N, C-alpha and C positions, 0 to 999 in steps of 0.2 A: 197865868198872867205873865206877860213879858216884863222884863226889868226896865225901869225908866232910866234913860240916860238924860243928861242935861239937855233941855230944850225939846225933848220928845214927849209925846202923849203916852199915857198908860193905855195899852190895848187889852181888851177883855179876851179871855180864852174862848176858843171854839169848843162846842160840846157835841156829843153824839147821843143817839138813842138807839136801842136795840130791842127788838121784839121777836120772840120765837115761840113756836108751839109744836108739840109732838102729838101725833094722832095715830090711832090704830088703822091699819089698812087691810087687814085680813081677819079671818075668824079668830076669836079670842084664844082658842087653843093653839094657834100657830105662832102666837107672840110676834106678829109682824107689825112694825111701826115705821112711820116716816116723820121727818122733822122739817119744818120750814122756818127760816130765820130771815129777818129783814133788819138792816142797819142803815141809819142815816147819819153820816158823819159831817164834820165841818160846819155845823150850824153856828152861824156868826151871832154872838150875843149882842152885837152893836147894830144889827139890822133887824127889821121887823120879822119876828119868828114865824108868824102865821103864814106869810107869803112864801118863806123858805120851805115850810112844811107842806104847803099846798103844791108847790112846784115839785118837791120830792115825791109827794103822794101820787101825782100824775105819772111819774116815771115808775114808781112801785106798781101802780095798777097795770101798766103796759107789761112790765116784767112778770108780774103775777100771772097774767093771762098765758104768757108763753110757758112759764115754769109749770103752771097747773096742767096744761095740756101734756107736757112731757111726763109729769108725775102720774097723771091719770093713765097715760099709755103704758108706762112702766108697771104700774100697779095691776092693770088689766093683764099684762103679759105674765107677771108673777102669779096671779090668781089662775090664769089659764094653764100655766105649767104645773101648778100644784094639783090641778084636777085631773091630770093624766094618769 
């Protein structure tokens, strides 16, 4: 929270949310894992939170599609190379 000067309003802090998960990408015996993380920062506590998260979610969906395609391609390449 910002410090209140004479004649100024107190402003609420902005918050962040982070979600991540790790998943296995190859056979169990190869111990191959990947991790995906998503962070949404600067959520303004003085504005409606649902709309901010909805807007951020649309961007995350777009980014996810791109990242997933790259990760899937990379995983396929790793698995193809390990089978040689």
